[in-house]
C-alpha positions in Angstrom: -9.3 -14.6 13.2 -7.8 -11.5 14.3 -7.9 -8.2 12.7 -6.2 -7.8 9.2 -2.9 -5.6 9.4 -2.3 -2.8 6.8 0.8 -1.1 6.5 0.2 2.7 4.8 3.4 4.0 3.5 3.2 7.9 2.7 5.0 11.2 3.3 1.8 13.2 3.7 1.2 12.7 7.5 -2.3 14.3 7.6 -3.3 11.7 4.5 -2.0 8.9 6.6 -3.6 9.9 9.7 -6.9 10.1 7.8 -6.2 7.0 6.3 -5.6 5.4 9.4 -8.6 6.6 11.1 -10.7 5.4 8.2 -9.4 1.9 8.1 -9.4 1.5 12.1 -13.0 2.5 11.9 -13.6 -0.5 9.7 -11.8 -2.8 12.1 -8.3 -3.1 10.4 -5.1 -2.9 12.5 -2.9 0.0 10.8 0.9 0.5 11.0 2.6 3.6 9.0 5.8 4.7 7.5 6.8 8.0 6.0 9.4 6.9 3.7 10.4 4.4 1.4 13.1 2.6 3.3 11.2 2.9 6.4 8.0 1.2 4.6 10.3 -1.3 3.2 11.7 -2.1 6.8 8.3 -2.3 8.4 7.0 -4.4 5.5 9.7 -6.8 6.1 9.3 -7.0 9.9 5.7 -7.1 10.2 4.4 -8.7 7.1 1.2 -6.8 7.0 -2.1 -8.5 5.0 -1.8 -5.6 2.6 0.2 -2.6 2.1 -0.8 0.9 0.6 2.2 2.4 -0.9 2.6 5.7 -2.1 4.9 6.3 -5.0 6.5 9.7 -4.6 8.5 9.2 -1.4 11.6 10.3 0.3 14.6 7.8 0.3 13.2 5.2 -2.1 10.3 5.6 -4.4 7.2 3.4 -4.4 8.0 1.4 -7.4 11.3 0.4 -5.9 9.9 -0.5 -2.6 7.1 -2.7 -4.7 9.6 -4.1 -6.8 11.7 -5.3 -3.8 8.9 -6.8 -2.0 7.1 -8.5 -4.9 10.4 -10.3 -6.4 11.2 -11.7 -2.9 9.6 -14.8 -2.3 8.9 -13.9 1.2 6.8 -11.1 0.9 5.5 -11.4 -2.8 2.4 -12.8 -1.6 1.2 -9.5 0.1 -1.0 -7.4 -2.0 -0.1 -4.1 -2.7 -2.0 -1.1 -3.7 0.1 1.9 -5.3 -1.5 5.0 -4.1 -0.5 7.8 -6.2 -1.3 11.4 -8.0 0.1 10.1 -10.9 -2.6 9.1 -13.3 -1.1 8.5 -16.6 -1.0 5.3 -18.2 2.5 5.0 -18.4 2.6 5.4 -14.4 -0.1 2.3 -14.0 2.0 0.3 -16.6 5.0 0.7 -14.5 3.1 -0.2 -11.3 2.0 -3.3 -13.1 5.6 -3.9 -14.3 6.7 -3.9 -10.7 4.0 -6.3 -9.5 1.6 -4.0 -8.0 -1.9 -5.7 -7.3 -4.1 -2.5 -7.8 -3.5 1.2 -8.3 -5.7 4.1 -6.6 -5.4 7.6 -8.1 -5.5 10.7 -5.5 -7.4 12.5 -4.8 -9.4 9.0 -3.9 -12.7 8.1 -2.8 -12.7 6.3 0.5 -15.0 3.9 -0.3 -13.4 2.9 -3.5 -10.0 2.4 -1.6 -12.1 0.1 1.1 -13.6 -1.8 -1.6 -10.3 -2.3 -3.3 -8.7 -3.4 0.0 -11.8 -5.9 0.5 -11.2 -7.4 -3.0 -7.8 -8.1 -2.7 -7.8 -9.3 1.0 -10.6 -12.0 -0.5 -8.5 -12.9 -3.3 -6.0 -13.6 -1.1 -8.0 -15.6 1.4 
């Protein structure tokens, strides 16, 4: 079995690079996108094993990207972790409403993110 592929969609370049290094160190293959439209296109083209998706994105917000993927038969199986500084209950509820599989609040613990990724990939397997 090859490496699991993770798509990271966030407009904070340094954060994306840090997550990418951490994931690659844990033997994941990582692709990146820096706005919602780019993230949606990448998800459709690459069909990654998991997506880490920021909510506050240029062009299209994370909720919309998540909804478009989760309500499409072809992509709904891909686990999506919403990744955001918005920690209010209503934000989490909206995340659930659009089909997100998990919700990680920034600033985040890298170990917590990795364990969430592992849990979702195992659930999918």
